[in-house]
LOKE-660367 format. One record per residue (C-alpha): x, y, z. Coordinates in steps of 0.001 Angstrom, whole numbers. Layout:
<atoms>
+---------+---------+---------+
!    east !   north !      up !
+---------+---------+---------+
!       X !       Y !       Z !
...
+---------+---------+---------+
</atoms>
This chain:
<atoms>
+---------+---------+---------+
!    east !   north !      up !
+---------+---------+---------+
!   91339 !  114394 !   54636 !
!   92131 !  110856 !   53693 !
!   90772 !  109316 !   56893 !
!   87262 !  107958 !   56330 !
!   86697 !  105868 !   59418 !
!   88520 !  105134 !   62619 !
!   87703 !  103569 !   65969 !
!   89041 !  102483 !   69331 !
!   88627 !   98877 !   70373 !
!   89148 !   97227 !   73712 !
!   87596 !   94393 !   75652 !
!   84796 !   96433 !   77221 !
!   84030 !   99339 !   74879 !
!   83961 !  100202 !   71228 !
!   83735 !  103730 !   69880 !
!   83464 !  104510 !   66198 !
!   83614 !  107894 !   64467 !
!   83025 !  108077 !   60754 !
!   84198 !  110521 !   58098 !
!   86744 !  111950 !   60509 !
!   84183 !  114217 !   62197 !
!   85852 !  113940 !   65578 !
!   89373 !  114008 !   64200 !
!   89590 !  117801 !   64054 !
!   88260 !  118427 !   67596 !
!   90493 !  115727 !   69045 !
!   93526 !  117052 !   67190 !
!   92818 !  120511 !   68601 !
!   92154 !  119527 !   72208 !
!   95549 !  117908 !   72766 !
!   97775 !  120835 !   71669 !
!   95418 !  123418 !   73157 !
!   95501 !  121696 !   76533 !
!   99260 !  122284 !   76806 !
!   99284 !  125817 !   75364 !
!   97922 !  127584 !   78444 !
!   98876 !  127554 !   82081 !
!  102319 !  127291 !   83639 !
!  104641 !  124406 !   83024 !
!  106233 !  122636 !   85960 !
!  109666 !  123543 !   84601 !
!  108938 !  127225 !   85245 !
!  109306 !  126739 !   88996 !
!  112563 !  124848 !   88507 !
!  114107 !  127511 !   86272 !
!  113037 !  130407 !   88504 !
!  114398 !  128674 !   91614 !
!  117706 !  127952 !   89883 !
!  118266 !  131545 !   88846 !
!  116758 !  133336 !   91858 !
!  118092 !  131208 !   94713 !
!  121061 !  129274 !   93338 !
!  122416 !  131578 !   90647 !
!  122376 !  128796 !   88067 !
!  121810 !  129499 !   84394 !
!  122510 !  126602 !   82036 !
!  121451 !  128324 !   78838 !
!  118320 !  128563 !   76766 !
!  118771 !  125159 !   75128 !
!  118624 !  123505 !   78558 !
!  115522 !  125506 !   79454 !
!  113749 !  124539 !   76221 !
!  114643 !  120857 !   76580 !
!  113598 !  120835 !   80236 !
!  110256 !  122417 !   79350 !
!  109586 !  119963 !   76525 !
!  110647 !  117004 !   78659 !
!  108427 !  117838 !   81618 !
!  105528 !  118783 !   79349 !
!  105654 !  115610 !   77273 !
!  106424 !  113258 !   80144 !
!  102780 !  113001 !   81159 !
!  101644 !  112334 !   77609 !
!  104341 !  109713 !   77227 !
!  103251 !  107879 !   80373 !
!   99618 !  108193 !   79280 !
!  100551 !  106690 !   75919 !
!  102359 !  103762 !   77516 !
!   99501 !  103169 !   79945 !
!   96722 !  104044 !   77486 !
!   95127 !  100638 !   77985 !
!   94309 !  101607 !   81583 !
!   94390 !  105431 !   81542 !
!   92881 !  106356 !   78164 !
!   90629 !  103667 !   76754 !
!   88323 !  102885 !   79741 !
!   85256 !  105177 !   79841 !
!   85709 !  105591 !   83603 !
!   88940 !  107498 !   82943 !
!   87191 !  110299 !   81042 !
!   87121 !  113530 !   83052 !
!   83809 !  115362 !   82523 !
!   85553 !  118663 !   81825 !
!   87018 !  117212 !   78636 !
!   83556 !  116294 !   77373 !
!   82528 !  119950 !   77390 !
!   85560 !  120931 !   75323 !
!   85162 !  118157 !   72757 !
!   81403 !  118757 !   72520 !
!   81977 !  122461 !   71973 !
!   84516 !  121913 !   69190 !
!   82447 !  119174 !   67586 !
!   79372 !  121425 !   67629 !
!   81189 !  124283 !   65933 !
!   82530 !  122028 !   63184 !
!   79301 !  120114 !   62625 !
!   77490 !  121272 !   59505 !
!   74052 !  120222 !   60695 !
!   71941 !  123098 !   62031 !
!   68563 !  121720 !   63061 !
!   66139 !  124211 !   64643 !
!   65981 !  123865 !   68428 !
!   62694 !  125019 !   69953 !
!   62142 !  127343 !   66999 !
!   65675 !  128806 !   67077 !
!   67365 !  129035 !   63684 !
!   70479 !  130999 !   64687 !
!   73732 !  129596 !   63370 !
!   76333 !  128130 !   65668 !
!   78995 !  130694 !   64903 !
!   76595 !  133608 !   65282 !
!   75436 !  132352 !   68670 !
!   79052 !  131743 !   69701 !
!   80172 !  135249 !   68752 !
!   77139 !  136845 !   70424 !
!   77950 !  135075 !   73686 !
!   81635 !  135903 !   73268 !
!   80984 !  139610 !   72733 !
!   78416 !  139729 !   75545 !
!   80730 !  138078 !   78066 !
!   83611 !  140300 !   76946 !
!   81597 !  143470 !   77453 !
!   80135 !  142291 !   80760 !
!   83565 !  141599 !   82205 !
!   84389 !  145319 !   82076 !
!   81665 !  145996 !   84664 !
!   82960 !  143814 !   87548 !
!   86527 !  144024 !   86308 !
!   86940 !  147810 !   85914 !
!   83719 !  149814 !   86308 !
!   82333 !  148274 !   89527 !
!   84873 !  145818 !   91034 !
!   82670 !  145324 !   94097 !
!   80494 !  143020 !   91989 !
!   83330 !  140484 !   91983 !
!   83122 !  140122 !   95776 !
!   79583 !  141272 !   96475 !
!   79735 !  141445 !  100286 !
!   76739 !  143727 !  100711 !
!   76478 !  142830 !  104407 !
!   79634 !  144817 !  105081 !
!   78131 !  147825 !  103283 !
!   75330 !  147963 !  105838 !
!   77769 !  148317 !  108729 !
!   81221 !  149127 !  107361 !
!   82604 !  150065 !  110769 !
!   81557 !  146862 !  112497 !
!   84617 !  144631 !  112834 !
!   82632 !  141489 !  113645 !
!   80388 !  141861 !  110585 !
!   83411 !  142336 !  108352 !
!   85131 !  139302 !  109858 !
!   82104 !  137105 !  109267 !
!   80779 !  138346 !  105909 !
!   83892 !  139987 !  104410 !
!   85047 !  138474 !  101122 !
!   88640 !  139760 !  101137 !
!   89636 !  139660 !  104821 !
!   86734 !  137710 !  106366 !
!   85254 !  134223 !  106311 !
!   82778 !  135029 !  103471 !
!   79808 !  133417 !  105151 !
!   77418 !  134658 !  102452 !
!   79451 !  134589 !   99211 !
!   77875 !  136268 !   96190 !
!   79635 !  137225 !   92976 !
!   78672 !  138484 !   89540 !
!   82103 !  137791 !   88087 !
!   82521 !  134482 !   86265 !
!   86290 !  134577 !   86775 !
!   85697 !  134411 !   90533 !
!   83499 !  131345 !   90115 !
!   85909 !  129382 !   87927 !
!   89067 !  130586 !   89669 !
!   89468 !  127589 !   91997 !
!   87707 !  124459 !   90755 !
!   87152 !  125476 !   87172 !
!   83738 !  125604 !   85595 !
!   81025 !  124321 !   87955 !
!   79047 !  123264 !   84872 !
!   81475 !  120417 !   84182 !
!   82871 !  119610 !   87638 !
!   81349 !  116389 !   89043 !
!   79124 !  116826 !   92062 !
!   81344 !  114674 !   94265 !
!   84365 !  116896 !   93571 !
!   82460 !  120122 !   94226 !
!   80754 !  118591 !   97266 !
!   84104 !  117500 !   98667 !
!   85449 !  121056 !   98426 !
!   82242 !  122510 !   99876 !
!   82413 !  120110 !  102812 !
!   86006 !  121147 !  103458 !
!   85076 !  124841 !  103359 !
!   82195 !  124385 !  105777 !
!   84267 !  122270 !  108174 !
!   87493 !  124282 !  108211 !
!   86703 !  127822 !  107052 !
!   83286 !  128192 !  108691 !
!   83714 !  126039 !  111833 !
!   87299 !  125191 !  112831 !
!   89028 !  128417 !  111751 !
!   86505 !  130777 !  113435 !
!   86827 !  128812 !  116685 !
!   90629 !  129088 !  116565 !
!   90521 !  132735 !  115500 !
!   88099 !  134033 !  118128 !
!   89786 !  131911 !  120795 !
!   92935 !  133920 !  120010 !
!   94948 !  130786 !  119286 !
!   98447 !  131792 !  118106 !
!   97480 !  135441 !  118701 !
!   95030 !  135223 !  115803 !
!   92969 !  138232 !  116861 !
!   95909 !  140493 !  116030 !
!   95608 !  139507 !  112350 !
!   92803 !  139545 !  109767 !
!   90763 !  136376 !  109491 !
!   92089 !  135842 !  105966 !
!   94393 !  138030 !  103909 !
!   96915 !  137525 !  101136 !
!   99060 !  140254 !  102731 !
!  100115 !  137766 !  105417 !
!  101752 !  135643 !  102734 !
!  103919 !  138551 !  101608 !
!  104769 !  139350 !  105235 !
!  105868 !  135752 !  105752 !
!  108145 !  135972 !  102733 !
+---------+---------+---------+
</atoms>
């Protein structure tokens, strides 16, 4: 590529990347970040057709999707002096992605503690291993995803299932061997800052393990007639 050197300058920081080494990872992160997950326009289009009977054509749907998807990037570009350039604005989860891509595209392969395995070989070994392991909690033994072994000891005890149950209880002793269960709510705990994870943990302890059990066992709003927690109640409400 023709780019030899580029940098970002502002009043407080200066970052410099030479020979375009970070150009490829950065150019991949931006389009990849918008290629997965649901767009906000999906809810609008579904509500229009399902509840209001409105269908304005596929051109409208495409333009609405592009507009809502690019609106955030446009605002970030306008406000890049305050939202992009300052180091305090970097979310730690992005560092893992850029480090991963930069590592794969870096040609240096220095031995680490005697290891001489190549980056791509190590990557594919981990990829194949995680792919094969997922079949165990995902299909062969799904109980490993919500490993509530306390309920196995006394399956007929309602109180034990309410306290230690993972699907319909308060999950007082949560154990899982399924990575998708771990990253399903906050994302990877390896990159989430401690204050964010601690904030969620504090909320779980306060509401799920203290306030909700008090309300449930006090039969507030006839709570004893329902499971402590269940997704079936959401479908019943709909």
